[in-house]
C-alpha positions in Angstrom: 8.2 18.6 -3.8 8.0 14.8 -3.7 11.0 13.0 -2.2 10.4 9.8 -3.8 11.7 9.8 -7.5 9.1 7.3 -8.8 6.4 9.6 -7.7 7.9 12.8 -9.5 6.1 12.3 -12.8 2.6 11.6 -11.5 2.8 14.3 -8.9 3.7 16.8 -11.6 0.9 15.8 -13.8 -1.5 16.3 -10.8 0.1 19.7 -10.1 -0.3 20.8 -13.7 -4.0 19.9 -13.6 -4.5 21.9 -10.3 -2.7 24.9 -11.8 -4.8 24.7 -14.9 -8.0 24.2 -12.8 -8.7 21.0 -14.5 -8.5 18.5 -11.7 -11.3 16.3 -11.3 -13.1 16.8 -7.9 -12.8 13.1 -6.9 -9.6 11.0 -7.4 -9.0 7.5 -6.6 -5.2 6.8 -6.0 -4.5 3.2 -5.9 -1.5 1.0 -5.6 0.1 -1.6 -3.3 0.9 -0.9 0.3 4.2 0.8 0.7 4.4 2.4 -2.8 3.8 5.9 -1.6 0.2 6.6 -2.6 -0.6 8.2 0.7 2.4 10.6 0.3 1.2 11.5 -3.2 -2.3 12.2 -1.8 -0.8 14.4 1.1 1.3 16.3 -1.4 -1.6 17.0 -3.6 -3.8 18.2 -0.7 -1.0 20.5 0.3 -0.9 21.9 -3.3 -4.7 22.3 -3.4 -4.7 24.3 -0.1 -1.7 26.4 -0.9 -2.3 30.2 -1.3 0.8 30.8 -3.4 1.2 27.6 -5.5 4.2 27.2 -7.7 4.7 25.3 -11.0 6.1 22.3 -9.1 3.9 22.2 -5.9 2.8 24.0 -2.7 5.0 26.9 -1.5 5.4 25.6 2.0 5.4 29.1 3.6 2.1 30.7 3.1 -0.5 30.6 5.9 -2.4 27.7 4.5 0.8 25.6 4.1 1.8 26.3 7.7 -1.7 25.3 9.0 -1.4 22.1 6.8 2.0 21.4 8.3 0.9 21.9 11.9 -2.1 19.5 11.2 -4.7 22.2 12.0 -6.0 23.5 8.8 -9.8 23.8 9.0 -10.4 23.2 5.4 -8.5 19.8 5.2 -10.1 16.7 6.7 -8.6 13.3 7.0 -10.8 10.2 7.6 -9.4 7.9 10.3 -9.8 4.2 9.2 -9.5 1.8 12.0 -11.4 -1.6 11.5 -13.9 0.2 9.2 -15.1 3.6 8.0 -18.6 4.1 9.2 -21.7 5.9 7.6 -21.5 8.7 10.5 -17.8 9.6 9.3 -19.0 10.0 5.7 -21.9 12.1 6.7 -19.6 14.4 8.5 -17.5 14.7 5.4 -20.7 15.6 3.4 -21.7 18.3 5.9 -18.0 19.7 5.8 -17.9 19.7 1.9 -21.3 21.7 1.8 -20.1 24.3 4.3 -18.0 27.4 3.4 -14.3 27.2 3.4 -12.9 29.0 6.5 -9.8 30.1 4.7 -11.6 31.1 1.5 -9.9 28.4 -0.6 -10.5 24.7 -1.5 -11.7 22.2 0.9 -10.1 18.8 0.7 -11.0 15.4 2.2 -8.4 12.5 2.4 -9.8 9.1 2.7 -6.9 6.5 3.2 -7.8 2.9 3.1 -11.1 3.6 1.2 -11.8 0.0 0.9 -12.6 0.0 4.7 -15.8 1.9 4.0 -19.0 -0.1 5.0 -21.7 -0.5 2.5 -23.7 2.2 4.1 -20.8 4.5 4.2 -20.0 3.9 0.5 -23.7 4.6 -0.4 -23.7 7.7 1.6 -20.5 8.9 -0.2 -22.1 8.6 -3.6 -24.3 11.8 -3.1 -21.2 13.7 -2.2 -19.4 12.4 -5.3 -22.2 13.5 -7.3 -22.7 17.0 -5.7 -19.4 17.8 -4.2 -19.7 21.5 -3.8 -17.5 24.4 -5.1 -13.8 23.9 -4.9 -14.2 20.7 -3.0 -11.9 17.7 -3.6 -12.2 14.1 -2.4 -8.8 12.0 -2.5 -9.5 8.3 -2.0 -6.6 5.9 -1.6 -6.7 2.1 -1.7 -4.5 -0.8 -2.1 -7.7 -2.9 -2.8 -9.5 -1.1 -5.6 -11.6 -4.2 -6.4 -13.3 -4.1 -3.1 -14.7 -0.7 -3.7 -18.3 -0.4 -5.2 -18.3 -0.1 -8.8 -20.4 3.1 -8.5 -17.7 4.7 -6.4 -15.0 3.7 -8.9 -17.0 5.1 -11.7 -17.4 8.5 -10.2 -13.7 9.0 -9.5 -10.8 9.8 -11.8 -8.4 6.8 -11.3 -4.6 7.3 -10.8 -2.4 4.2 -10.3 0.9 4.1 -8.6 2.5 1.0 -9.9 4.9 -1.4 -8.3 8.4 -0.3 -8.7 10.8 -3.0 -9.9 13.4 -1.0 -11.7 17.1 0.0 -11.4 16.5 3.7 -10.4 14.2 2.6 -7.4 16.7 0.0 -6.4 19.5 2.8 -6.5 17.3 5.0 -4.2 16.6 2.3 -1.8 20.3 1.7 -1.5 21.0 5.4 -1.0 18.7 5.3 2.1 20.5 2.5 3.8 24.1 2.1 5.0 23.8 -1.7 4.6 23.8 -3.5 1.3 20.3 -3.9 -0.1 19.6 -7.6 -1.3 18.8 -7.7 -5.1 15.6 -9.6 -4.3 14.1 -7.2 -1.8 12.0 -5.0 -4.0 10.6 -8.1 -5.7 10.0 -9.6 -2.2 8.0 -6.5 -1.2 6.0 -6.5 -4.4 7.7 -3.5 -5.8 6.8 -1.4 -2.7 10.0 0.8 -1.9 8.6 2.1 1.4 7.9 -1.4 2.6 11.3 -2.5 1.6 12.8 0.5 3.4 10.9 -0.4 6.6 12.3 -4.0 6.6 15.8 -2.5 6.2 15.4 -0.1 9.1 13.8 -2.7 11.3 16.5 -5.1 10.8 14.0 -7.7 9.4 16.0 -8.1 6.3 18.7 -10.2 8.1 16.0 -12.5 9.5 14.5 -12.9 5.9 18.0 -13.6 4.6 18.5 -16.3 7.2 15.2 -17.9 6.5 15.7 -17.9 2.7 18.9 -19.5 3.1 17.5 -22.2 5.3 14.8 -22.8 2.9 17.3 -23.1 0.1 19.4 -25.5 2.1 16.4 -27.7 2.9 15.1 -27.9 -0.5 18.5 -28.6 -2.0 19.1 -31.8 0.0 16.5 -32.1 2.7 18.8 -31.1 5.6 18.0 -29.1 8.8 14.2 -29.5 8.5 13.5 -29.2 12.3 15.7 -26.0 12.4 13.9 -24.6 9.4 10.5 -25.1 10.9 11.5 -23.5 14.1 12.9 -20.4 12.3 9.6 -20.2 10.3 7.4 -20.4 13.5 9.2 -17.4 15.0 8.9 -15.2 11.9 6.1 -12.5 12.1 5.0 -12.9 8.5 5.6 -16.4 7.4 2.8 -16.4 4.8 4.4 -13.5 2.8 7.8 -15.2 3.0 6.5 -18.6 1.8 4.3 -16.9 -0.8 7.3 -15.2 -2.3 9.6 -18.3 -2.1 6.9 -20.5 -3.7 6.3 -18.0 -6.5 10.2 -18.1 -7.2 10.2 -22.0 -7.2 7.3 -22.1 -9.6 8.0 -19.5 -12.1 11.8 -18.9 -12.1 12.6 -22.6 -12.2 9.6 -23.6 -14.4 8.7 -26.4 -12.0 6.4 -29.0 -13.6 4.5 -29.2 -10.4 3.5 -25.6 -10.3 -0.2 -26.1 -9.9 0.1 -28.8 -7.2 2.7 -26.6 -5.2 0.3 -23.5 -5.4 -2.6 -25.6 -4.3 -0.8 -27.0 -1.4 0.2 -23.6 -0.3 -3.2 -22.2 -0.6 -4.6 -25.1 1.4 -2.1 -24.4 4.2 -3.0 -20.7 4.1 -6.7 -21.5 4.6 -5.9 -23.8 7.5 -3.8 -21.2 9.0 -6.7 -18.8 9.1 -9.6 -21.1 9.7 -8.4 -23.9 12.1 -8.2 -22.5 15.6 -5.7 -24.2 17.9 -4.0 -26.2 15.2 -0.4 -27.4 15.9 1.6 -25.0 13.8 4.8 -26.8 14.2 3.2 -29.9 12.8 1.4 -28.1 10.1 4.6 -26.3 8.9 6.6 -29.5 9.1 4.1 -31.4 6.8 4.0 -28.4 4.4 7.8 -28.5 4.1 7.8 -32.2 3.5 5.1 -31.8 0.9 7.0 -29.0 -0.8 10.1 -31.2 -0.9 8.4 -33.9 -2.6 6.7 -31.6 -5.3 10.1 -29.8 -5.9 11.9 -33.0 -6.6 
């Protein structure tokens, strides 16, 4: 039932637990953005709601499955996280989980981006985690598990969707795209195949290729600095791009100035966030010059 091969094993483990009625009432599904944890949580919720579950997942044709697919199942709730998840949202969940199931089956709550809960919301959730109600399941998802309160983490069963840096995932990615997939892309995306796929579909990979070539050209012989800085200024996520490039320079080439290089990059990142109105062109130019000295 899962279309992403790297999720097949963990999905089947969860399905087996549901079918044996051994699934914990609160799960914390963690992993980097773009690795598929929200898809996994959705698939598990579908299976929990299904009235005719199979050995491999939900049936897709029963009344509950059709309601889930339409987005109108009364016993399935999803918390919408904008800038934060507030205490009133969590109180609504608590009330929902103490009420009777309208379809006579399970009640499931999905909490994507659980790290966005305010402290008051997280504390309100604790009571629900301790007294969830019969056939009630909480599925928390996060890319930042360390931000969650230890008391939240300790009350959930932890499932980790790890970064995917392997040949089968690279092959899957290539099968999704008519264009050649750069060998570095999965690593560039931190092992997140769905993030890599988004970059391919949006056409951003070509821009990243061009920037990496410009960086390599400059650091090889110091040429085309002004053109490089202009390209970096125009890139939507220059921090991620430079972060990956710096890591490659430090660890793949065993640069003796690793610490100084990382410290200089960290300083630039702090300035980027904290200094309002700074001359970005000048800051990037100075950064590139400092990098060149450290790399030579």
